[in-house]
DOVEX-361048 format. One record per residue: z negated, x negated, y of N, C-alpha, C in turn; residue number from 1; residue in three letters. Coordinates in nm, 4 decimals. Example, Ala and Ser with C-alpha at 12.3 -4.5 7.8 and 13.67 -1.06 7.14 Angstrom:
2
-0.7800|-1.3190|-0.5690|-0.7800|-1.2300|-0.4500|-0.7800|-1.3200|-0.3300|1|ALA
-0.7080|-1.2850|-0.2250|-0.7140|-1.3670|-0.1060|-0.7870|-1.2900|0.0030|2|SER
REM end
This chain:
255
0.0000|-0.0838|-0.1210|0.0000|0.0000|0.0000|0.0000|-0.0864|0.1248|1|MET
-0.0835|-0.1940|0.1264|-0.0902|-0.2822|0.2430|0.0416|-0.3543|0.2642|2|SER
0.1096|-0.3889|0.1535|0.2382|-0.4567|0.1662|0.3417|-0.3640|0.2289|3|GLN
0.3411|-0.2351|0.1926|0.4346|-0.1401|0.2511|0.4050|-0.1193|0.3987|4|GLN
0.2754|-0.1207|0.4373|0.2394|-0.1023|0.5775|0.2893|-0.2197|0.6606|5|ARG
0.2763|-0.3403|0.6080|0.3239|-0.4586|0.6808|0.4750|-0.4552|0.6968|6|ASN
0.5463|-0.4103|0.5954|0.6908|-0.4017|0.6042|0.7313|-0.2961|0.7071|7|GLN
0.6548|-0.1878|0.7171|0.6900|-0.0795|0.8098|0.6778|-0.1248|0.9553|8|HIS
0.5757|-0.2097|0.9841|0.5534|-0.2552|1.1212|0.6126|-0.3929|1.1472|9|HIS
0.6900|-0.4427|1.0582|0.7393|-0.5790|1.0750|0.8435|-0.5951|1.1837|10|GLY
0.9031|-0.4840|1.2345|1.0062|-0.4962|1.3373|0.9546|-0.4849|1.4785|11|GLY
0.8232|-0.4727|1.4985|0.7694|-0.4566|1.6338|0.7987|-0.5774|1.7210|12|ALA
0.8009|-0.6973|1.6636|0.8257|-0.8170|1.7444|0.9669|-0.8168|1.8022|13|TRP
1.0591|-0.7485|1.7327|1.1962|-0.7427|1.7830|1.2038|-0.6611|1.9123|14|LYS
1.1285|-0.5515|1.9160|1.1251|-0.4697|2.0370|1.0637|-0.5475|2.1531|15|VAL
0.9538|-0.6178|2.1240|0.8886|-0.6975|2.2278|0.9808|-0.8080|2.2776|16|ALA
1.0532|-0.8694|2.1871|1.1454|-0.9766|2.2255|1.2598|-0.9222|2.3106|17|TYR
1.3103|-0.8028|2.2730|1.4180|-0.7414|2.3509|1.3703|-0.7089|2.4924|18|ALA
1.2464|-0.6602|2.5068|1.1916|-0.6333|2.6392|1.1784|-0.7618|2.7199|19|ASP
1.1379|-0.8691|2.6546|1.1227|-0.9977|2.7224|1.2585|-1.0476|2.7738|20|PHE
1.3615|-1.0385|2.6887|1.4954|-1.0834|2.7284|1.5472|-0.9992|2.8453|21|VAL
1.5240|-0.8681|2.8408|1.5675|-0.7803|2.9503|1.4990|-0.8181|3.0802|22|THR
1.3673|-0.8457|3.0729|1.2936|-0.8840|3.1936|1.3451|-1.0158|3.2498|23|ALA
1.3762|-1.1115|3.1620|1.4283|-1.2394|3.2081|1.5656|-1.2230|3.2724|24|MET
1.6477|-1.1352|3.2171|1.7802|-1.1102|3.2751|1.7665|-1.0471|3.4132|25|MET
1.6724|-0.9529|3.4259|1.6505|-0.8896|3.5565|1.6037|-0.9924|3.6586|26|ALA
1.5130|-1.0826|3.6167|1.4658|-1.1881|3.7059|1.5806|-1.2791|3.7472|27|LEU
1.6671|-1.3142|3.6530|1.7826|-1.3986|3.6835|1.8733|-1.3306|3.7864|28|PHE
1.8972|-1.1995|3.7705|1.9840|-1.1281|3.8636|1.9248|-1.1255|4.0044|29|MET
1.7918|-1.1050|4.0130|1.7271|-1.1026|4.1437|1.7393|-1.2388|4.2111|30|VAL
1.7124|-1.3458|4.1353|1.7220|-1.4804|4.1913|1.8649|-1.5127|4.2331|31|LEU
1.9615|-1.4678|4.1531|2.1017|-1.4944|4.1867|2.1430|-1.4200|4.3120|32|TRP
2.1014|-1.2923|4.3245|2.1371|-1.2136|4.4419|2.0773|-1.2717|4.5690|33|LEU
1.9527|-1.3177|4.5618|1.8887|-1.3729|4.6814|1.9523|-1.5030|4.7252|34|THR
2.0244|-1.5690|4.6344|2.0890|-1.6962|4.6698|2.2278|-1.6771|4.7295|35|SER
2.2791|-1.5529|4.7285|2.4131|-1.5269|4.7812|2.4108|-1.5129|4.9321|36|GLN
2.5269|-1.5318|4.9933|2.5387|-1.5185|5.1384|2.5314|-1.3713|5.1778|37|SER
2.5103|-1.3480|5.3079|2.5018|-1.2104|5.3573|2.6321|-1.1354|5.3341|38|GLU
2.7462|-1.2021|5.3535|2.8756|-1.1365|5.3345|2.8972|-1.0978|5.1895|39|GLU
2.8559|-1.1864|5.0956|2.8713|-1.1547|4.9540|2.7848|-1.0355|4.9146|40|ASP
2.6616|-1.0300|4.9654|2.5749|-0.9167|4.9340|2.6305|-0.7873|4.9916|41|ARG
2.6909|-0.7973|5.1106|2.7518|-0.6805|5.1719|2.8674|-0.6297|5.0866|42|MET
2.9475|-0.7255|5.0352|3.0621|-0.6878|4.9532|3.0178|-0.6249|4.8214|43|GLN
2.9109|-0.6793|4.7618|2.8607|-0.6237|4.6360|2.8040|-0.4832|4.6566|44|MET
2.7355|-0.4622|4.7704|2.6843|-0.3286|4.7999|2.7989|-0.2307|4.8147|45|ALA
2.9074|-0.2751|4.8793|3.0240|-0.1888|4.8941|3.0860|-0.1562|4.7588|46|GLN
3.0849|-0.2529|4.6666|3.1421|-0.2308|4.5336|3.0668|-0.1207|4.4596|47|PHE
2.9324|-0.1241|4.4647|2.8556|-0.0247|4.3907|2.8635|0.1129|4.4554|48|PHE
2.8982|0.1195|4.5858|2.9213|0.2492|4.6482|3.0529|0.3094|4.6024|49|GLN
3.1535|0.2229|4.5789|3.2862|0.2714|4.5412|3.3480|0.1726|4.4432|50|ASP
3.3010|0.1684|4.3160|3.3415|0.0647|4.2224|3.4871|0.0676|4.1839|51|PRO
3.5576|0.1799|4.2024|3.6963|0.1897|4.1598|3.7955|0.1578|4.2708|52|TYR
3.7437|0.1355|4.3932|3.8364|0.1170|4.5038|3.7772|0.0221|4.6068|53|ASN
3.7255|-0.0918|4.5617|3.6575|-0.1839|4.6494|3.7340|-0.3141|4.6604|54|THR
3.7534|-0.3635|4.7830|3.8253|-0.4884|4.7995|3.7422|-0.6064|4.7539|55|PRO
3.8017|-0.6960|4.6782|3.7360|-0.8166|4.6325|3.8218|-0.9365|4.6695|56|LEU
3.7589|-1.0508|4.6888|3.8364|-1.1712|4.7156|3.7719|-1.2881|4.6445|57|ASP
3.8211|-1.4102|4.6723|3.7751|-1.5277|4.5994|3.6269|-1.5547|4.6213|58|ALA
3.5730|-1.5156|4.7372|3.4322|-1.5395|4.7639|3.3421|-1.4615|4.6703|59|SER
3.3950|-1.3594|4.6039|3.3178|-1.2806|4.5097|3.3365|-1.3291|4.3661|60|MET
3.4058|-1.4411|4.3498|3.4297|-1.4929|4.2166|3.5530|-1.4364|4.1516|61|GLY
3.6324|-1.3579|4.2237|3.7566|-1.3044|4.1706|3.8705|-1.3835|4.2326|62|VAL
3.9343|-1.4650|4.1542|4.0382|-1.5529|4.2061|4.1733|-1.4845|4.2017|63|LEU
4.2504|-1.4919|4.3099|4.3838|-1.4307|4.3092|4.4755|-1.5039|4.2137|64|PRO
4.5660|-1.4295|4.1521|4.6616|-1.4907|4.0613|4.7647|-1.5685|4.1405|65|GLN
4.8120|-1.6796|4.0845|4.9116|-1.7608|4.1519|5.0402|-1.6820|4.1665|66|GLU
5.1010|-1.6985|4.2841|5.2273|-1.6304|4.3079|5.2116|-1.4828|4.3332|67|GLY
5.0893|-1.4401|4.3714|5.0653|-1.2980|4.3912|5.0369|-1.2658|4.5368|68|ASN
5.0837|-1.3536|4.6266|5.0568|-1.3343|4.7681|5.1219|-1.2071|4.8205|69|SER
5.2362|-1.1688|4.7612|5.3037|-1.0481|4.8060|5.2170|-0.9252|4.7817|70|GLN
5.1503|-0.9212|4.6636|5.0612|-0.8104|4.6345|4.9440|-0.8062|4.7317|71|ASN
4.8945|-0.9276|4.7703|4.7859|-0.9328|4.8658|4.8282|-0.8737|4.9991|72|ASP
4.9493|-0.9072|5.0423|4.9985|-0.8542|5.1696|5.0154|-0.7037|5.1626|73|LYS
5.0647|-0.6542|5.0470|5.0826|-0.5104|5.0327|4.9480|-0.4400|5.0345|74|GLU
4.8461|-0.5037|4.9746|4.7130|-0.4442|4.9749|4.6589|-0.4314|5.1160|75|GLY
4.6850|-0.5335|5.2007|4.6396|-0.5264|5.3381|4.7114|-0.4154|5.4127|76|GLU
4.8419|-0.3984|5.3845|4.9183|-0.2949|5.4524|4.8695|-0.1553|5.4149|77|LYS
4.8167|-0.1411|5.2922|4.7683|-0.0104|5.2482|4.6310|0.0221|5.3044|78|LYS
4.5733|-0.0715|5.3815|4.4476|-0.0402|5.4486|4.3237|-0.0905|5.3779|79|GLY
4.3372|-0.1831|5.2819|4.2201|-0.2374|5.2151|4.1407|-0.3219|5.3133|80|LYS
4.0109|-0.2991|5.3179|3.9271|-0.3719|5.4114|3.8906|-0.5088|5.3556|81|ALA
3.9012|-0.6114|5.4393|3.8524|-0.7435|5.4039|3.7040|-0.7500|5.4390|82|LYS
3.6387|-0.8575|5.3939|3.4958|-0.8713|5.4217|3.4709|-0.8707|5.5713|83|ILE
3.5555|-0.9400|5.6473|3.5380|-0.9443|5.7920|3.5538|-0.8049|5.8520|84|SER
3.6480|-0.7254|5.7983|3.6672|-0.5886|5.8467|3.5439|-0.5034|5.8193|85|ASP
3.4869|-0.5168|5.6986|3.3711|-0.4365|5.6610|3.2530|-0.4659|5.7529|86|ILE
3.2368|-0.5925|5.7881|3.1282|-0.6281|5.8803|3.1496|-0.5621|6.0156|87|LYS
3.2731|-0.5645|6.0651|3.3041|-0.4985|6.1923|3.2797|-0.3488|6.1816|88|VAL
3.3213|-0.2887|6.0689|3.3041|-0.1446|6.0503|3.1570|-0.1054|6.0471|89|LEU
3.0751|-0.1865|5.9820|2.9316|-0.1557|5.9759|2.8688|-0.1641|6.1138|90|MET
2.9059|-0.2664|6.1908|2.8548|-0.2778|6.3276|2.9037|-0.1615|6.4130|91|ASN
3.0292|-0.1231|6.3913|3.0880|-0.0131|6.4654|3.0148|0.1178|6.4352|92|MET
2.9857|0.1427|6.3073|2.9158|0.2639|6.2677|2.7764|0.2698|6.3293|93|ALA
2.7065|0.1572|6.3274|2.5725|0.1534|6.3842|2.5767|0.1793|6.5347|94|GLN
2.6728|0.1165|6.6032|2.6838|0.1343|6.7481|2.7174|0.2793|6.7832|95|ALA
2.8025|0.3418|6.7026|2.8429|0.4795|6.7299|2.7251|0.5750|6.7152|96|PHE
2.6453|0.5567|6.6097|2.5297|0.6437|6.5878|2.4249|0.6232|6.6971|97|MET
2.4079|0.4982|6.7415|2.3140|0.4716|6.8504|2.3636|0.5327|6.9807|98|GLU
2.4944|0.5283|7.0024|2.5527|0.5868|7.1222|2.5235|0.7360|7.1312|99|LEU
2.5296|0.8041|7.0168|2.5048|0.9482|7.0132|2.3575|0.9817|6.9943|100|LEU
2.2737|0.8767|6.9833|2.1293|0.8956|6.9658|2.0989|0.9788|6.8416|101|ASN
2.1663|0.9454|6.7318|2.1474|1.0153|6.6050|2.0697|0.9253|6.5100|102|VAL
1.9636|0.9775|6.4543|1.8816|0.9041|6.3581|1.9465|0.9131|6.2205|103|ASP
1.9972|0.8004|6.1705|2.0670|0.7997|6.0415|1.9763|0.8372|5.9257|104|SER
1.8449|0.8194|5.9423|1.7509|0.8494|5.8336|1.7111|0.9961|5.8297|105|ALA
1.7490|1.0720|5.9301|1.7118|1.2135|5.9360|1.7967|1.2935|5.8375|106|ASP
1.7352|1.3608|5.7388|1.8150|1.4384|5.6418|1.8878|1.5556|5.7050|107|PRO
1.8438|1.6014|5.8237|1.9074|1.7124|5.8934|1.9968|1.6642|6.0076|108|GLU
2.0387|1.5397|6.0013|2.1212|1.4847|6.1099|2.2542|1.5605|6.1196|109|LYS
2.3046|1.5782|6.2410|2.4291|1.6529|6.2579|2.5540|1.5719|6.2247|110|PRO
2.5392|1.4405|6.2179|2.6542|1.3533|6.1938|2.6199|1.2543|6.0840|111|ILE
2.7142|1.2343|5.9939|2.7001|1.1308|5.8914|2.8207|1.0388|5.8998|112|GLU
2.7950|0.9093|5.9032|2.9026|0.8125|5.9158|2.8895|0.7107|5.8032|113|LEU
2.9934|0.7008|5.7202|2.9923|0.6112|5.6054|3.1026|0.5065|5.6183|114|GLU
3.0702|0.3849|5.5784|3.1704|0.2795|5.5681|3.2324|0.2884|5.4290|115|VAL
3.3626|0.3076|5.4221|3.4328|0.3191|5.2948|3.5134|0.1926|5.2690|116|THR
3.5838|0.1898|5.1570|3.6618|0.0713|5.1219|3.7853|0.0551|5.2083|117|SER
3.8229|0.1592|5.2830|3.9422|0.1480|5.3672|3.9179|0.1914|5.5106|118|ASP
3.7918|0.2057|5.5515|3.7645|0.2427|5.6893|3.6312|0.3129|5.7053|119|GLY
3.6323|0.4267|5.7740|3.5113|0.5034|5.8007|3.5338|0.6500|5.7655|120|LEU
3.4263|0.7181|5.7281|3.4324|0.8618|5.7067|3.3227|0.9269|5.7910|121|ARG
3.3637|1.0135|5.8821|3.2709|1.0817|5.9715|3.2622|1.2283|5.9294|122|VAL
3.1401|1.2777|5.9079|3.1194|1.4179|5.8738|3.0379|1.4829|5.9840|123|THR
3.0919|1.5896|6.0398|3.0244|1.6655|6.1445|2.9706|1.7942|6.0833|124|LEU
2.8386|1.8081|6.0786|2.7749|1.9260|6.0196|2.7468|2.0285|6.1290|125|TYR
2.8013|2.1475|6.1133|2.7829|2.2538|6.2121|2.6504|2.3246|6.1860|126|ASP
2.5407|2.2504|6.2050|2.4080|2.3052|6.1783|2.3617|2.3920|6.2955|127|ARG
2.2667|2.4796|6.2656|2.2146|2.5684|6.3686|2.1480|2.4911|6.4816|128|ASP
2.0819|2.3782|6.4485|2.0099|2.3011|6.5498|2.1058|2.2307|6.6461|129|ALA
2.2185|2.1817|6.5935|2.3188|2.1134|6.6756|2.4573|2.1657|6.6388|130|HIS
2.4914|2.2853|6.6818|2.6218|2.3414|6.6427|2.7374|2.2688|6.7104|131|PRO
2.8401|2.2434|6.6328|2.9620|2.1837|6.6877|3.0576|2.2912|6.7371|132|PHE
3.0491|2.4103|6.6795|3.1404|2.5188|6.7151|3.0630|2.6411|6.7611|133|PHE
3.1240|2.7163|6.8516|3.0720|2.8480|6.8838|3.0768|2.9311|6.7557|134|VAL
2.9734|3.0069|6.7292|2.9567|3.0753|6.6006|3.0817|3.1532|6.5595|135|GLU
3.1248|3.1264|6.4352|3.2378|3.1953|6.3725|3.3701|3.1783|6.4480|136|ASN
3.3814|3.0673|6.5228|3.5064|3.0387|6.5927|3.5449|2.8928|6.5710|137|THR
3.6621|2.8567|6.6205|3.7081|2.7181|6.6166|3.6946|2.6517|6.7529|138|ALA
3.6148|2.7116|6.8420|3.5923|2.6577|6.9759|3.4739|2.5623|6.9746|139|THR
3.4956|2.4394|7.0185|3.3890|2.3404|7.0198|3.2846|2.3724|7.1267|140|TYR
3.1585|2.3476|7.0938|3.0511|2.3552|7.1928|3.0586|2.2322|7.2830|141|THR
2.9788|2.2301|7.3892|2.9758|2.1135|7.4783|2.9325|1.9887|7.4022|142|ASP
2.8323|2.0051|7.3140|2.7864|1.8922|7.2317|2.8971|1.8442|7.1391|143|TRP
2.9659|1.9380|7.0751|3.0733|1.9016|6.9849|3.1856|1.8308|7.0572|144|GLY
3.2211|1.8791|7.1750|3.3282|1.8148|7.2525|3.2880|1.6740|7.2945|145|GLU
3.1608|1.6564|7.3285|3.1132|1.5242|7.3658|3.1276|1.4254|7.2499|146|PHE
3.0913|1.4682|7.1305|3.1022|1.3817|7.0135|3.2484|1.3460|6.9856|147|VAL
3.3371|1.4451|6.9933|3.4790|1.4199|6.9687|3.5358|1.3248|7.0743|148|ILE
3.4906|1.3382|7.1982|3.5378|1.2485|7.3042|3.5021|1.1035|7.2733|149|GLU
3.3767|1.0810|7.2337|3.3335|0.9441|7.2038|3.4064|0.8887|7.0806|150|GLN
3.4236|0.9719|6.9803|3.4913|0.9264|6.8596|3.6384|0.8998|6.8865|151|MET
3.7003|0.9787|6.9715|3.8416|0.9598|7.0036|3.8633|0.8253|7.0706|152|SER
3.7696|0.7867|7.1551|3.7786|0.6538|7.2169|3.7764|0.5454|7.1103|153|TRP
3.6875|0.5618|7.0116|3.6764|0.4652|6.9032|3.8060|0.4591|6.8221|154|LEU
3.8617|0.5750|6.7900|3.9848|0.5826|6.7108|4.1011|0.5200|6.7853|155|VAL
4.1115|0.5501|6.9149|4.2200|0.4937|6.9951|4.2032|0.3438|7.0146|156|HIS
4.0794|0.3008|7.0363|4.0508|0.1584|7.0614|4.0897|0.0725|6.9429|157|ARG
4.0643|0.1214|6.8214|4.0891|0.0419|6.7007|4.2104|0.0912|6.6211|158|HIS
4.2770|0.1890|6.6724|4.3996|0.2432|6.6146|4.3852|0.2735|6.4650|159|TYR
4.2896|0.3608|6.4330|4.2744|0.4103|6.2965|4.3814|0.5148|6.2669|160|PHE
4.4144|0.5292|6.1398|4.4891|0.6438|6.0920|4.3874|0.7541|6.0591|161|LYS
4.4215|0.8792|6.0884|4.3229|0.9865|6.0840|4.3653|1.0986|5.9896|162|VAL
4.2687|1.1462|5.9093|4.2844|1.2679|5.8302|4.1658|1.3575|5.8604|163|SER
4.1913|1.4872|5.8766|4.0860|1.5823|5.9118|4.0813|1.6927|5.8069|164|VAL
3.9610|1.7197|5.7538|3.9406|1.8263|5.6558|3.8400|1.9267|5.7112|165|ASP
3.8728|2.0562|5.6976|3.7831|2.1612|5.7432|3.7209|2.2368|5.6274|166|GLY
3.5904|2.2655|5.6375|3.5168|2.3375|5.5333|3.4301|2.4452|5.5981|167|TYR
3.4069|2.5527|5.5254|3.3221|2.6624|5.5727|3.2261|2.6999|5.4603|168|VAL
3.1049|2.7405|5.4971|3.0074|2.7809|5.3962|3.0412|2.9183|5.3403|169|SER
2.9917|2.9456|5.2210|3.0161|3.0739|5.1560|2.9447|3.1859|5.2316|170|GLU
3.0077|3.3009|5.2372|2.9448|3.4150|5.3023|2.9960|3.4424|5.4411|171|GLY
3.0968|3.3645|5.4856|3.1530|3.3893|5.6185|3.2170|3.5278|5.6223|172|TYR
3.1750|3.6100|5.7169|3.2250|3.7467|5.7252|3.3625|3.7575|5.7866|173|GLY
3.3919|3.6660|5.8776|3.5236|3.6656|5.9387|3.5464|3.7794|6.0357|174|GLY
3.6695|3.7928|6.0758|3.7080|3.8989|6.1686|3.8036|3.9954|6.0983|175|ARG
3.7599|4.0394|5.9811|3.8432|4.1307|5.9044|3.9141|4.0604|5.7906|176|GLY
3.9928|4.1349|5.7175|4.0600|4.0829|5.5984|4.1652|3.9781|5.6316|177|ARG
4.2158|3.9772|5.7537|4.3222|3.8850|5.7910|4.2705|3.7520|5.8452|178|ASP
4.1378|3.7406|5.8587|4.0813|3.6144|5.9082|3.9615|3.5779|5.8218|179|TYR
3.9860|3.4928|5.7233|3.8853|3.4565|5.6243|3.8388|3.3129|5.6470|180|THR
3.7618|3.2628|5.5517|3.7147|3.1243|5.5612|3.8307|3.0254|5.5601|181|SER
3.9419|3.0643|5.4987|4.0596|2.9766|5.4984|4.1146|2.9598|5.6396|182|TRP
4.1278|3.0711|5.7109|4.1801|3.0633|5.8474|4.0840|2.9863|5.9384|183|GLU
3.9526|3.0117|5.9219|3.8552|2.9454|6.0083|3.8532|2.7947|5.9838|184|LEU
3.8513|2.7536|5.8570|3.8479|2.6099|5.8281|3.9761|2.5415|5.8748|185|SER
4.0891|2.6107|5.8637|4.2155|2.5557|5.9113|4.2167|2.5435|6.0633|186|SER
4.1694|2.6468|6.1324|4.1667|2.6443|6.2786|4.0728|2.5365|6.3311|187|ASP
3.9599|2.5177|6.2626|3.8663|2.4138|6.3071|3.9234|2.2744|6.2873|188|ARG
3.9922|2.2530|6.1769|4.0551|2.1219|6.1536|4.1609|2.0942|6.2598|189|ALA
4.2427|2.1933|6.2903|4.3464|2.1745|6.3913|4.2883|2.1675|6.5317|190|ASN
4.1792|2.2386|6.5567|4.1116|2.2276|6.6852|4.0591|2.0861|6.7062|191|SER
4.0094|2.0259|6.5977|3.9627|1.8875|6.6042|4.0781|1.7937|6.6370|192|THR
4.1908|1.8135|6.5710|4.3084|1.7291|6.5983|4.3521|1.7421|6.7443|193|ARG
4.3612|1.8650|6.7933|4.4071|1.8846|6.9305|4.3115|1.8203|7.0315|194|ARG
4.1812|1.8313|7.0067|4.0862|1.7738|7.1007|4.0909|1.6214|7.0970|195|MET
4.1096|1.5639|6.9793|4.1210|1.4184|6.9702|4.2459|1.3705|7.0432|196|MET
4.3545|1.4443|7.0320|4.4754|1.4094|7.1060|4.4510|1.4207|7.2564|197|GLU
4.3765|1.5228|7.2974|4.3459|1.5417|7.4387|4.2686|1.4229|7.4938|198|PHE
4.1818|1.3646|7.4104|4.1007|1.2517|7.4544|4.1623|1.1162|7.4169|199|TYR
4.2918|1.1124|7.3934|4.3607|0.9842|7.3887|4.4149|0.9379|7.2554|200|GLY
4.3889|1.0087|7.1464|4.4413|0.9673|7.0167|4.5890|1.0058|7.0079|201|VAL
4.6734|0.9105|6.9670|4.8162|0.9381|6.9551|4.8427|1.0331|6.8396|202|ASP
4.9387|1.1227|6.8571|4.9722|1.2171|6.7517|5.0177|1.1494|6.6244|203|GLY
5.0814|1.0321|6.6355|5.1309|0.9618|6.5171|5.0189|0.8991|6.4354|204|GLU
4.8969|0.8964|6.4894|4.7844|0.8424|6.4133|4.7332|0.9404|6.3089|205|GLN
4.7682|1.0676|6.3211|4.7211|1.1678|6.2259|4.8128|1.1686|6.1033|206|PHE
4.7498|1.1611|5.9865|4.8252|1.1588|5.8614|4.8148|1.2895|5.7839|207|GLU
4.7017|1.3606|5.7980|4.6846|1.4825|5.7185|4.5799|1.5720|5.7822|208|GLU
4.6080|1.7011|5.7855|4.5133|1.8026|5.8304|4.5011|1.9039|5.7167|209|ILE
4.3795|1.9224|5.6647|4.3605|2.0076|5.5465|4.2489|2.1088|5.5700|210|SER
4.2580|2.2213|5.4994|4.1557|2.3250|5.5054|4.1165|2.3636|5.3633|211|ALA
3.9861|2.3786|5.3392|3.9359|2.4071|5.2046|3.8572|2.5374|5.1980|212|PHE
3.8499|2.6099|5.3099|3.7740|2.7349|5.3073|3.6310|2.7107|5.2626|213|GLY
3.5822|2.7946|5.1689|3.4472|2.7769|5.1149|3.4506|2.7305|4.9697|214|ASP
3.5615|2.6649|4.9308|3.5808|2.6287|4.7900|3.5124|2.4984|4.7495|215|THR
3.4655|2.4175|4.8450|3.4068|2.2878|4.8103|3.2735|2.2669|4.8814|216|GLU
3.1678|2.3370|4.8363|3.0351|2.3125|4.8941|2.9869|2.1726|4.8582|217|PRO
2.8929|2.1221|4.9349|2.8381|1.9897|4.9092|2.7625|1.9885|4.7764|218|LEU
2.7614|1.8751|4.7050|2.6869|1.8662|4.5786|2.5387|1.8945|4.5991|219|PRO
2.4807|1.9653|4.5056|2.3379|1.9985|4.5063|2.2980|2.0794|4.6305|220|PHE
2.3927|2.1481|4.6892|2.3667|2.2285|4.8082|2.4092|2.3719|4.7807|221|MET
2.3269|2.4685|4.8226|2.3642|2.6087|4.8027|2.4926|2.6370|4.8795|222|HIS
2.5861|2.7106|4.8202|2.7149|2.7352|4.8873|2.7040|2.7987|5.0251|223|PRO
2.5943|2.8715|5.0516|2.5798|2.9369|5.1812|2.5040|2.8518|5.2833|224|SER
2.4618|2.7299|5.2450|2.3869|2.6434|5.3368|2.4719|2.6082|5.4578|225|ALA
2.4080|2.5975|5.5745|2.4843|2.5721|5.6958|2.5497|2.4342|5.6959|226|ASP
2.4984|2.3405|5.6141|2.5587|2.2072|5.6076|2.7001|2.2113|5.5508|227|ALA
2.7336|2.3190|5.4789|2.8690|2.3313|5.4244|2.9720|2.3675|5.5316|228|ASN
2.9255|2.4120|5.6488|3.0144|2.4279|5.7641|3.0325|2.2890|5.8243|229|ASP
3.1411|2.2261|5.7931|3.1543|2.0861|5.8327|3.3004|2.0478|5.8538|230|ARG
3.3167|1.9405|5.9289|3.4461|1.8764|5.9475|3.4341|1.7335|5.8972|231|ILE
3.5233|1.6928|5.8081|3.5236|1.5567|5.7564|3.6447|1.4837|5.8133|232|SER
3.6191|1.3714|5.8789|3.7253|1.2949|5.9447|3.7306|1.1561|5.8824|233|ILE
3.8411|1.1250|5.8167|3.8601|0.9933|5.7560|3.9373|0.9048|5.8529|234|SER
3.8802|0.7889|5.8843|3.9424|0.6920|5.9730|3.9823|0.5713|5.8889|235|LEU
4.1117|0.5555|5.8680|4.1635|0.4552|5.7746|4.2217|0.3387|5.8521|236|VAL
4.1926|0.2190|5.8041|4.2464|0.0982|5.8671|4.3986|0.1011|5.8669|237|LEU
4.4573|0.0608|5.9770|4.6026|0.0522|5.9859|4.6442|-0.0939|5.9919|238|SER
4.7747|-0.1191|5.9880|4.8253|-0.2561|5.9966|4.7880|-0.3206|6.1287|239|GLU
4.7691|-0.2398|6.2328|4.7380|-0.2915|6.3655|4.5911|-0.2723|6.3986|240|THR
4.5065|-0.2645|6.2955|4.3634|-0.2448|6.3176|4.3091|-0.3538|6.4078|241|PHE
4.2374|-0.3131|6.5121|4.1805|-0.4045|6.6085|4.0409|-0.4434|6.5609|242|ASN
4.0241|-0.5695|6.5202|3.8958|-0.6129|6.4643|3.7981|-0.6618|6.5703|243|THR
3.8326|-0.6504|6.6969|3.7435|-0.6974|6.8019|3.6176|-0.6119|6.8053|244|LEU
3.5049|-0.6786|6.8246|3.3788|-0.6064|6.8361|3.3776|-0.5270|6.9665|245|GLU
3.3003|-0.4201|6.9693|3.2875|-0.3396|7.0893|3.1903|-0.4087|7.1850|246|ILE
3.2367|-0.4374|7.3033|3.1510|-0.4982|7.4037|3.0741|-0.3895|7.4780|247|GLU
2.9576|-0.4264|7.5338|2.8749|-0.3281|7.6015|2.9468|-0.2652|7.7199|248|GLU
3.0250|-0.3466|7.7929|3.0931|-0.2918|7.9103|3.2134|-0.2060|7.8728|249|ASP
3.2468|-0.2008|7.7406|3.3582|-0.1192|7.6961|3.3127|0.0171|7.6462|250|GLU
3.1825|0.0380|7.6363|3.1326|0.1620|7.5813|3.1800|0.2793|7.6685|251|GLN
3.2224|0.3895|7.6073|3.2611|0.5047|7.6869|3.1420|0.5621|7.7609|252|PRO
3.1648|0.6126|7.8784|3.0559|0.6637|7.9604|3.0137|0.8029|7.9148|253|SER
2.8865|0.8358|7.9347|2.8371|0.9684|7.9023|2.8791|1.0655|8.0117|254|PHE
2.8859|1.1928|7.9727|2.9158|1.2951|8.0727|2.7942|1.3162|8.1618|255|LYS
REM end
């Protein structure tokens, strides 16, 4: 009986050894990460945000294939961000949020700005506390117009390519059967385009204007939540992307 008991528990050391090896690997990864440069850590963070569409270069240990310079040039033309571009974009995003006095850590913030693998994504939430639109219309409020004015300066200054998507929360009553969430989301997207053009964005910078009605609520969000009333604006790097940092004297003036 004692011999069978010893045989039954004889594999416990394997589990302990596996835990030890895992802990050592984790320690190695932490030490390796802390030894990397700031740019490399920034690039790795970008990779884990978007692992299927993240720009990599030789500084990340990925060496370009010989004779593949043409592919590299084509990748740049398609708007892939280089490490230097990502650093500029992160600084740009921080400056923009500070300009609008928006706390990025606030879960109820009216604006969300993300650095993507090819530029920036700005989401404007039409929340009750800070509405961007007059209720149930495509008319911008004074606050909403102010935000679009500042963003238009940024888009024009750095010559981004622009796509605008309109969304509406479930339960919109509309103005009868002929004006539904589809019409409202479409009108808001086009209202955004027209206002950006009014504040200096060239019409040729716009690549796509889309409307989704109430068909795409935010993940883990009730379809009727006010956060689903939103405008998503993708700002994509162009071939003529201006990588110059924003100087203090270049900041657009407040109204």
